Each structure stands twice: as C-alpha cells, then as structure tokens.
N, C-alpha and C positions, 0 to 999 in steps of 0.2 A: 648671476645675481650676486651682488656684493653685500656682505653683511656690514651693517653700520655698528660702530662701537658706541654704545650709549652708556648711560649710568648703570652701575651694577644693580642687579635686582635686590630689593630689600630683603632683610632676614625675615624668616617666618615669625609671626607674633609669639609663638610658643617659646622661641629662643629668648625673647626679651623677658618673658615671665620667668623662665628658668634662671636667667642672669640676675634678675632683680631678687629672686628668692635666695640665690647663693650669696649675693651681696648682703642682704639682710641677715642671713644666718651668720656670715663671717663677722659682721659688726656686733651681733648679739653675743657670739662666743667671745669676742674680744672684750666686750663690756663685762661679761661674767668673770672672765679671767682677771681683768684689772680690778674689779670690785672685790672679788674673792681672794685676791692675793695680797691684800693690805696686811702690813705686819701686825702682829698681835699687840704691839705696844700702842698702836694708834687707836684700837678699839677696846683695849683692856682685857681681851679674852685670848687665851692660848689657842693654838691650832687644835684640830680635832684629835680626840683621844688623849690629850694631855691632861694632867691633873690641874684642877682649880682649887683654890683654897676656900674652904667653907669657914667664913669668919665668925661662925657661932662658937668657935673654939674646939670643934670636934676633929680638927686636923684636915687632911686633904681628901677630896672626893673627886673621882674621875667622872667627868660629864660624858654621857654617851655620844657617839659619833653623830647621831641624828640631831643632836642639839648643836654640837660644835660646827657642823657643816651647814647649819641653817643661818638665816640672817642675823644680824647683830641684835635686832629687837627680840628675837626668840631666845638668843643666848642670855640677854639681860633679864628677860622674864624668868627663865629657869634659875639663874643666879639669885635673883631676888627671892623667888619662892623657896629656894634651898636655904638661904640665909635668914628668911623671915617667915617661917611657917606659922609662927604665932600671930602674925598679922593677916596673912593670906587665908587662914582658917576661918576668919570672920567675914570674908568677902564672897558673896555668891557669884556663880557663873551663870550667864544667860544664853549659852549656846545650845542648850538642850542636853548637856552631858550628864545631868542628874538623872535623866530618863534613860539615855542609851548607854551610859558607862557607870552609873551608880555613884557619881561623884557627890560629895556632901558640901563642897565649897570650891572656890577657884584654886585653892592650894592643890587639890587632887588632880587638876588638869596637868600639873607639873610633877608633883610629888605624891607617890602612892600612899594610901592609908596604911598605917602601921609602920611607916618609916620612922627612924630615930635619927638624932643628930650624928650618931656614930655609924649608922647604916642607912644611908639615903637611897631609896629606891625611886627611880624616875618613871613617870608615866609619859608615853609617847604622844598622847592626845594634844597637849599644848603646843607641840612643835608644828602642828598643821592647822591650828585654829587661831585666826586673827582676833576673834572676840576674846578668847582666853588671854592672849598676849596683850591686848589692849587693856583689859582689866588689871593684869599684873603691872603693866607699866604705869597706868594711872595711879594705882595703889603705891607703887614705888615713888613716883613724883610727889604725891601728897604726903607720904611718910617723910620724905626729905624736907618738905616744907614745914614739918612739925604739926601736921593736922592730926586730930584725934581719930581713933578707930571709928567713932560714931559719924564724924564728918566724912571720912573716906567712904564708909558704908552708904551713907545717904547719897553721895555723889555717884557711886557705882550703881545703886538702885535706880536713881533718876536718869542716868546716862544710858544704861544698858537694859533697863527693865522692859522696854517695849520690843527688844530684839527677839526674845524667845523665852521659853520656860526657864525659870531660875532653879538653882539647886536649893534644897531645903536646909539653908544655912541659918543658924541662930543669930540673933542680934548680938553685937559685941557688948561687953559689960560697960556700964556708964562711967 
C-alpha cells in the first residue's frame, strides 16, 4: 500500500492561541518601551528619582519613583499639587479617600498633611487613583485659565460630586 503525500496536517488550535498571545505581548511590551522611553524634554518631567524644581521658591524636591515611573498625567498632577497646595487644599476629592485615608482635600491625595514647602511629603494614593488625578488636572487647567477658586470648586463639585463620597473640604474664601 502506497502512502499518498497530501497537505500537511494543520497545527493544533492551541498553538495558534499561544502564537497570538506571544504576538500581543510583544507588541504591548514594545509600546510600553516606546511610550515610556520618551525623553524628559518632551514631557517636561525628569526621569525617575531625579530632582524636580518646586517653583514655590523652596528649592528642589525629589519626586518619589512611584510618581516618576507613572504616566505623564500622574506626574503633572503631583507637580501641580506640590506647586499649588494653596489651591488644591480648597478642592474636595470624591474617590472616598476622606473615609478610607482620612484626607481633608484633594491636596492630601498627593501631598501629606503637615508638609511644608521646604519639606514636601508625598502621599502614594494619588498615583493610583484616576479620580484624584482628574481633579488635580482639571484644577490645573482652570487655574491656568485664570478661573477663581470658587469657579474651580463649583466645577469640581458638579463634575465629580456623583462619583463617590467627598472629603470634608471647606469652601474657598470668596
């Protein structure tokens, strides 16, 4: 009996799944590398562990690695909170951190209570909370637009008030 040479048998379906998973992983790692390796001049932030300037006049402050290795939005939020605690202290946070972390305002999501301009102590909470980051970046944007504390506070309350319980943050002075 002669054996006929026919088409090769197809690969088992599991090999296709493994191959696709490897391809997706490789693409994802390449994207992380490419997005994370942007030079600091393009995003205005130094690499992790480097000193950033605190423009409130207190000199240089070293941002923690968990901030510097996070996305640009997180870094900008921490930078703004560090440079403008006098604005962030009037903005409530609506992620529930007032209950689980004892925060008094959105400032505390990034800067610990009791910090001074010469001794900034960072809070890790803001690095992993998109609500906190959103509040900080909205506050930053509206501050740059020249909006008053009351206008910014009203926007934050209206935008985030339904997300969760807010911190017990006093209203800003009129």
